[in-house]
C-alpha positions as CSV (number, residue, x, y, z in Angstrom):
1,X,-54.0,22.6,6.3
2,X,-57.4,21.1,5.5
3,X,-56.1,20.5,2.1
4,X,-52.6,19.5,1.8
5,X,-49.9,20.8,-0.5
6,X,-46.9,18.5,-0.6
7,X,-43.8,20.6,-0.5
8,X,-40.7,19.7,-2.5
9,X,-37.6,21.6,-3.5
10,X,-38.3,21.7,-7.2
11,X,-41.9,21.2,-8.1
12,X,-44.7,19.8,-6.1
13,X,-46.4,16.5,-6.2
14,X,-50.2,16.5,-6.4
15,X,-51.8,18.7,-3.8
16,X,-54.7,17.0,-2.0
17,X,-58.0,18.2,-0.7
18,X,-59.3,18.5,1.9
19,X,-45.4,21.0,26.2
20,X,-43.6,22.4,31.4
21,X,-40.3,22.3,29.3
22,X,-36.8,23.2,30.2
23,X,-35.3,25.4,27.5
24,X,-31.6,24.8,26.8
25,X,-30.0,28.0,25.4
26,X,-27.9,27.8,22.3
27,X,-25.0,29.4,24.2
28,X,-23.9,29.3,27.8
29,X,-24.8,32.7,29.0
30,X,-24.8,34.4,32.4
31,X,-26.4,37.7,33.3
32,X,-27.4,39.5,36.4
33,X,-30.5,38.5,38.3
34,X,-30.0,41.0,41.1
35,X,-33.3,42.5,42.2
36,X,-31.9,46.1,41.8
37,X,-31.1,45.6,38.1
38,X,-33.7,45.2,35.5
39,X,-33.8,45.2,31.7
40,X,-35.9,47.7,29.8
41,X,-37.8,47.0,26.6
42,X,-34.7,47.7,24.5
43,X,-32.6,45.2,26.5
44,X,-30.6,47.9,28.4
45,X,-30.0,47.3,32.1
46,X,-30.9,50.1,34.4
47,X,-30.6,50.6,38.2
48,X,-33.6,49.6,40.3
49,X,-34.9,51.1,43.5
50,X,-31.4,51.3,45.0
51,X,-30.0,54.2,43.1
52,X,-26.6,53.4,44.4
53,X,-26.5,50.0,42.7
54,X,-24.2,50.1,39.7
55,X,-25.5,49.2,36.3
56,X,-24.6,45.7,35.2
57,X,-24.1,45.1,31.5
58,X,-26.5,42.8,29.9
59,X,-24.2,40.1,28.4
60,X,-27.0,37.9,26.9
61,X,-26.7,37.1,23.2
62,X,-28.6,39.6,21.1
63,X,-31.3,38.6,18.6
64,X,-32.0,41.5,16.3
65,X,-35.4,41.4,14.7
66,X,-37.2,43.3,11.9
67,X,-40.5,45.0,12.9
68,X,-43.7,43.8,11.3
69,X,-44.2,45.5,7.9
70,X,-47.6,46.9,7.0
71,X,-48.9,45.8,4.8
72,X,-47.2,42.4,4.9
73,X,-46.5,40.8,1.5
74,X,-44.8,37.4,1.8
75,X,-43.7,34.4,-0.2
76,X,-43.1,30.9,1.1
77,X,-39.8,29.0,1.3
78,X,-39.4,25.3,1.9
79,X,-36.8,23.8,4.2
80,X,-35.0,22.4,1.2
81,X,-34.7,25.8,-0.5
82,X,-33.6,27.4,2.8
83,X,-30.8,24.8,2.9
84,X,-29.8,25.5,-0.7
85,X,-27.8,28.8,-0.9
86,X,-28.2,29.3,-4.6
87,X,-31.9,28.7,-4.7
88,X,-32.7,30.7,-1.5
89,X,-30.6,33.6,-2.9
90,X,-32.8,33.7,-6.0
91,X,-35.8,34.2,-3.7
92,X,-34.1,36.9,-1.7
93,X,-33.3,38.7,-4.9
94,X,-37.0,38.4,-5.9
95,X,-37.9,39.9,-2.6
96,X,-35.5,42.8,-3.0
97,X,-36.7,43.5,-6.6
98,X,-40.4,43.5,-5.9
99,X,-43.0,44.6,-3.4
100,X,-42.4,41.5,-1.3
101,X,-41.2,42.3,2.2
102,X,-41.4,39.1,4.2
103,X,-40.7,35.4,3.8
104,X,-42.3,32.3,5.4
105,X,-39.7,29.5,6.0
106,X,-40.6,26.0,7.2
107,X,-39.5,25.3,10.7
108,X,-41.4,22.0,10.8
109,X,-43.0,20.5,7.7
110,X,-45.5,17.8,6.8
111,X,-42.9,15.0,7.5
112,X,-42.4,16.1,11.1
113,X,-38.7,17.0,10.4
114,X,-37.4,20.4,11.4
115,X,-35.2,22.7,9.4
116,X,-32.4,23.6,11.7
117,X,-30.2,21.9,14.4
118,X,-31.9,22.5,17.7
119,X,-30.4,22.9,21.2
120,X,-33.4,21.2,22.8
121,X,-32.5,17.5,22.9
122,X,-36.1,16.4,22.5
123,X,-36.2,18.0,19.1
124,X,-32.8,16.7,18.0
125,X,-34.3,13.5,16.5
126,X,-36.6,15.5,14.3
127,X,-33.5,17.4,12.9
128,X,-31.7,14.1,12.3
129,X,-34.9,12.7,10.6
130,X,-35.3,15.7,8.2
131,X,-34.5,15.3,4.6
132,X,-33.8,19.0,4.1
133,X,-32.8,22.0,6.3
134,X,-30.4,24.8,6.9
135,X,-27.6,24.2,9.4
136,X,-26.9,27.9,9.1
137,X,-30.5,29.0,9.8
138,X,-29.5,31.5,12.5
139,X,-27.0,33.2,10.1
140,X,-29.4,33.1,7.2
141,X,-32.2,34.8,9.2
142,X,-29.7,37.4,10.4
143,X,-28.7,38.1,6.8
144,X,-32.4,38.5,5.8
145,X,-32.8,40.9,8.7
146,X,-29.9,43.0,7.4
147,X,-31.8,43.3,4.2
148,X,-34.9,44.4,6.1
149,X,-36.9,41.2,5.4
150,X,-39.4,40.1,8.0
151,X,-39.0,36.4,8.7
152,X,-41.9,34.1,9.6
153,X,-41.4,30.5,10.7
154,X,-44.0,27.9,9.7
155,X,-44.7,25.1,12.1
156,X,-46.9,22.2,10.9
157,X,-48.5,21.2,14.1
158,X,-50.7,18.1,14.4
159,X,-49.8,16.4,11.1
160,X,-46.5,14.8,12.4
161,X,-45.8,11.3,11.2
162,X,-42.3,11.3,12.7
163,X,-43.5,12.1,16.3
164,X,-46.5,9.8,15.9
165,X,-44.0,7.0,15.2
166,X,-41.8,8.1,18.1
167,X,-44.6,8.6,20.6
168,X,-47.5,6.4,19.3
169,X,-49.5,6.9,22.5
170,X,-50.1,10.5,21.4
171,X,-51.2,9.7,17.9
172,X,-54.6,9.5,16.3
173,X,-55.6,5.8,16.3
174,X,-57.6,3.4,14.3
175,X,-60.9,2.3,15.6
176,X,-59.2,-0.4,17.7
177,X,-57.7,2.4,19.8
178,X,-54.2,0.9,19.5
179,X,-53.0,1.1,15.9
180,X,-51.8,4.4,14.5
181,X,-54.1,5.8,11.9
182,X,-52.8,7.0,8.5
183,X,-54.5,9.1,5.9
184,X,-54.6,8.3,2.2
185,X,-51.0,9.6,1.8
186,X,-49.7,7.4,4.5
187,X,-49.3,10.4,6.9
188,X,-50.3,10.2,10.6
189,X,-51.4,12.8,13.1
190,X,-51.1,13.7,16.7
191,X,-54.4,13.8,18.6
192,X,-55.3,17.5,19.2
193,X,-56.1,16.8,22.8
194,X,-52.7,15.2,23.5
195,X,-51.5,17.9,26.0
196,X,-48.0,16.4,26.3
197,X,-47.5,17.3,22.6
198,X,-48.6,20.9,23.3
199,X,-45.5,21.4,25.4
200,X,-43.4,19.9,22.7
201,X,-44.7,22.4,20.2
202,X,-44.2,25.3,22.7
203,X,-40.5,24.2,23.1
204,X,-39.9,24.4,19.4
205,X,-41.7,27.7,19.1
206,X,-39.5,29.2,21.9
207,X,-36.3,28.0,20.4
208,X,-37.4,29.3,17.0
209,X,-38.0,32.8,18.2
210,X,-34.7,32.8,20.1
211,X,-33.1,31.7,16.8
212,X,-34.3,34.9,15.2
213,X,-37.7,34.2,13.6
214,X,-39.9,37.3,14.0
215,X,-43.2,35.5,13.8
216,X,-44.4,31.9,14.2
217,X,-47.0,30.6,11.8
218,X,-49.0,27.5,12.9
219,X,-50.3,25.3,10.2
220,X,-52.2,22.0,10.3
221,X,-53.9,23.1,13.5
222,X,-56.7,20.7,13.0
223,X,-58.0,17.1,13.2
224,X,-57.2,14.9,10.3
225,X,-59.2,14.2,7.1
226,X,-58.6,12.6,3.8
227,X,-58.4,9.1,5.1
228,X,-60.7,6.3,6.3
229,X,-62.8,8.3,8.8
230,X,-64.8,5.2,9.6
231,X,-61.8,3.5,11.1
232,X,-60.5,6.3,13.4
233,X,-60.3,7.0,17.1
234,X,-59.3,10.1,19.0
235,X,-58.3,8.5,22.3
236,X,-57.0,11.7,24.0
237,X,-60.0,13.7,22.8
238,X,-62.4,11.1,24.1
239,X,-60.7,11.4,27.5
240,X,-60.8,15.2,27.5
241,X,-63.2,17.6,29.1
242,X,-65.0,17.7,25.7
243,X,-64.9,14.1,24.4
244,X,-67.1,14.8,21.4
245,X,-66.3,18.4,20.7
246,X,-63.4,18.9,18.3
247,X,-63.7,22.8,18.2
248,X,-63.5,23.0,22.0
249,X,-60.4,20.8,22.1
250,X,-58.7,22.8,19.4
251,X,-59.7,26.1,21.0
252,X,-58.2,24.8,24.3
253,X,-54.9,24.2,22.4
254,X,-55.0,27.8,21.0
255,X,-55.6,29.3,24.4
256,X,-52.7,27.3,25.9
257,X,-50.4,28.2,23.0
258,X,-51.2,31.9,23.4
259,X,-50.6,31.8,27.2
260,X,-47.3,30.1,26.8
261,X,-45.9,32.1,23.9
262,X,-46.8,35.4,25.6
263,X,-44.6,34.5,28.6
264,X,-41.5,36.7,28.1
265,X,-39.5,34.7,30.6
266,X,-39.4,31.8,28.1
267,X,-37.2,33.9,25.9
268,X,-35.0,35.5,28.6
269,X,-31.8,33.6,27.6
270,X,-31.5,36.1,24.7
271,X,-32.0,39.9,24.4
272,X,-34.5,40.5,21.7
273,X,-34.0,43.9,20.0
274,X,-35.9,45.9,17.4
275,X,-39.1,43.8,17.7
276,X,-41.3,46.8,16.9
277,X,-43.6,46.0,19.8
278,X,-43.7,46.5,23.5
279,X,-43.0,42.9,24.4
280,X,-40.1,40.5,23.6
281,X,-42.5,37.9,22.3
282,X,-43.1,36.6,18.8
283,X,-46.0,37.6,16.5
284,X,-48.2,34.6,15.9
285,X,-50.5,33.5,13.1
286,X,-52.5,30.5,12.2
287,X,-53.5,29.0,8.8
288,X,-57.1,27.9,8.5
289,X,-59.0,26.1,5.7
290,X,-60.4,28.7,3.3
291,X,-64.1,27.7,3.9
292,X,-63.8,28.7,7.6
293,X,-64.7,32.2,6.4
294,X,-68.0,31.0,5.0
295,X,-68.9,27.9,7.1
296,X,-69.9,28.1,10.8
297,X,-69.6,24.4,11.3
298,X,-66.1,22.9,12.1
299,X,-65.8,21.2,8.7
300,X,-65.2,18.0,10.7
301,X,-61.7,19.1,11.5
302,X,-62.3,21.4,14.5
303,X,-61.6,24.7,12.8
304,X,-64.1,27.5,13.3
305,X,-63.0,31.1,12.5
306,X,-64.4,32.7,15.6
307,X,-62.8,30.2,17.9
308,X,-59.3,30.8,16.5
309,X,-59.1,34.5,16.0
310,X,-58.9,35.5,19.7
311,X,-55.6,33.6,20.2
312,X,-53.4,34.8,17.3
313,X,-52.2,38.1,16.0
314,X,-53.3,37.1,12.5
315,X,-55.5,34.4,10.9
316,X,-54.6,33.4,7.3
317,X,-57.4,31.5,5.5
318,X,-56.2,29.4,2.6
319,X,-58.7,30.7,0.1
320,X,-57.0,29.0,-2.9
321,X,-59.6,28.9,-5.7
322,X,-58.6,25.4,-6.6
323,X,-59.6,24.1,-3.2
324,X,-63.3,25.0,-3.6
325,X,-65.8,22.6,-5.1
326,X,-67.0,22.7,-8.6
327,X,-70.0,25.1,-9.1
328,X,-69.2,26.9,-5.8
329,X,-71.3,30.1,-5.8
330,X,-72.8,28.7,-9.0
331,X,-69.6,29.6,-10.8
332,X,-68.7,26.2,-12.4
333,X,-64.9,25.6,-12.2
334,X,-63.7,27.9,-9.4
335,X,-60.3,28.1,-11.1
336,X,-61.9,30.2,-13.8
337,X,-63.0,32.8,-11.2
338,X,-60.1,33.5,-8.8
339,X,-61.2,37.1,-8.1
340,X,-64.7,36.2,-7.2
341,X,-63.7,33.3,-5.0
342,X,-61.1,35.2,-3.0
343,X,-63.2,38.4,-2.7
344,X,-66.2,36.5,-1.5
345,X,-64.2,34.4,1.0
346,X,-62.2,37.2,2.5
347,X,-65.1,39.7,2.6
348,X,-67.1,37.0,4.5
349,X,-64.3,36.6,6.9
350,X,-64.1,40.4,7.5
351,X,-67.8,40.6,8.1
352,X,-67.6,37.8,10.7
353,X,-64.7,39.3,12.5
354,X,-66.4,42.7,12.7
355,X,-69.6,41.2,14.0
356,X,-70.3,41.6,17.7
357,X,-72.7,38.5,17.8
358,X,-72.5,35.0,16.4
359,X,-74.2,31.7,16.3
360,X,-70.9,30.1,17.2
361,X,-70.2,29.0,20.7
362,X,-66.7,29.7,22.1
363,X,-64.7,30.2,25.2
364,X,-64.7,34.0,24.7
365,X,-68.4,34.2,23.8
366,X,-71.3,34.8,26.1
367,X,-74.8,33.5,25.3
368,X,-77.4,36.2,24.8
369,X,-80.8,35.2,26.3
370,X,-82.3,31.7,25.8
371,X,-83.6,31.9,22.3
372,X,-83.1,29.0,19.9
373,X,-81.0,28.9,17.9
374,X,-78.5,30.2,20.4
375,X,-76.8,33.5,19.8
376,X,-73.6,34.8,21.5
377,X,-71.9,38.1,22.2
378,X,-68.3,38.0,20.9
379,X,-65.3,40.2,20.6
380,X,-65.1,42.3,17.4
381,X,-62.0,42.6,15.3
382,X,-61.0,44.6,12.2
383,X,-59.8,43.3,8.8
384,X,-56.2,43.9,9.8
385,X,-56.5,40.6,11.8
386,X,-56.7,38.7,8.5
387,X,-54.2,37.7,5.9
388,X,-55.0,36.2,2.5
389,X,-53.2,33.1,1.2
390,X,-52.7,33.6,-2.5
391,X,-52.5,30.7,-5.0
392,X,-49.5,30.7,-7.3
393,X,-49.5,27.0,-8.4
394,X,-51.2,25.0,-11.1
395,X,-53.7,22.8,-9.5
396,X,-57.0,22.5,-11.2
397,X,-56.0,25.2,-13.6
398,X,-53.1,27.1,-15.2
399,X,-52.4,30.1,-12.9
400,X,-50.6,33.0,-14.7
401,X,-49.6,36.5,-13.6
402,X,-53.2,37.8,-14.1
403,X,-54.6,35.0,-12.0
404,X,-52.2,35.7,-9.1
405,X,-52.6,39.5,-9.4
406,X,-56.4,39.3,-9.4
407,X,-56.4,37.4,-6.2
408,X,-54.3,40.1,-4.6
409,X,-56.7,42.7,-5.8
410,X,-59.6,40.7,-4.5
411,X,-57.9,40.7,-1.1
412,X,-57.6,44.5,-1.2
413,X,-61.2,44.9,-2.3
414,X,-62.2,42.8,0.7
415,X,-60.3,45.2,2.9
416,X,-57.5,42.7,3.6
417,X,-54.2,44.3,2.8
418,X,-51.8,41.6,4.1
419,X,-51.2,38.6,1.9
420,X,-48.9,35.6,1.5
421,X,-48.2,33.7,-1.7
422,X,-47.9,29.9,-1.7
423,X,-46.0,28.1,-4.4
424,X,-44.9,24.6,-3.3
425,X,-42.3,24.7,-6.0
426,X,-40.9,28.0,-4.6
427,X,-41.0,29.3,-8.2
428,X,-43.1,32.5,-8.2
429,X,-44.7,34.4,-11.0
430,X,-42.4,37.5,-11.1
431,X,-44.6,39.4,-13.4
432,X,-47.5,39.2,-10.9
433,X,-45.5,41.3,-8.5
434,X,-45.0,45.1,-8.5
435,X,-41.7,46.8,-7.9
436,X,-40.9,48.1,-4.4
437,X,-41.3,51.7,-5.7
438,X,-44.9,51.1,-6.8
439,X,-47.5,52.4,-4.3
440,X,-50.4,49.9,-4.2
441,X,-53.7,51.3,-3.1
442,X,-56.7,49.2,-2.6
443,X,-59.5,50.3,-4.9
């Protein structure tokens, strides 16, 4: 995220602003690869062109999913909480007693550690490094599914101090081009253009979907900030096809990620059932800094709304009021105006997605004429492509039930009906949430 929320089990420390791989299945499985036997979308095996060929049972392990709810209403769960049965059960109870129908669980967090024991040996060190996690993650997800809860896995991408230490040749460097750069929190990043790392992330994503996660949410999809930006070098970016173009390098990563994660053969070791969609592939989403809905520059981190949206099922801007500067929109302290901030930000995002032209260059955009400034034809998307991140934490102000609820209403009023609530403490304002029997209608 362009502004970082430090996640902890109980309470958060101060928030601060602004891979070809070989997949190793979790079980030894065998199943027919005969040309005359194919699996249909539901995982059933049926006879091929040779009608005399007997049907071969599909013996692959089954991963049962929950279809995407609409609208989606989610809360966030850290790896530490996921690994603490008593705490996670309190959140499950909250979900069952309210309108919440989904949960976002850390797969990989800001430290670079992962939350479950992987079968892929290249990811094993990240599990051993992790301070928190759920050894029973597969079983936990299955239990959530039995309760009808949609499960999203959050993967912090380029902020990865663990892998930067393990593979320093991939890391963002100081100006000397050799020393690993750190931000003001002491955290290091992988260079966005380090393609070796792209495959590493794909491997984790594939394993996570095969574990049972219904959707994969990618966070920290950006270049670093909040450090000495005068003493920094992006060696891989400088050697890329776009040596001075952060948005292009980030869009190239997005395009690669989409291509790889839409390849159903990557998940073929398991039979994915009840996905609610035609393909056996995960839903995907990306978190962007909130001001991407109103700024057309890349905010010096590579993020541009129009250059991200073509590659994910959903884009979730982090429009937390506390993350906007004082006197934004002439409002003084933005924490005193959560409705206005969220409504303005998300409505701006909706307008930009709907538009068929833009001043933003992009791989999916085509320049119109030769006028200056340049204008481009672009794909148009509806508001259902967006999700709103809602603030439920005290940073810059005291957020109560009314403040949380007014952000949700602001999202509805901006025509965005899907939302996700972030509380790094994992303690949510219960009174801000409606009961599951209440029908919420955007007004």
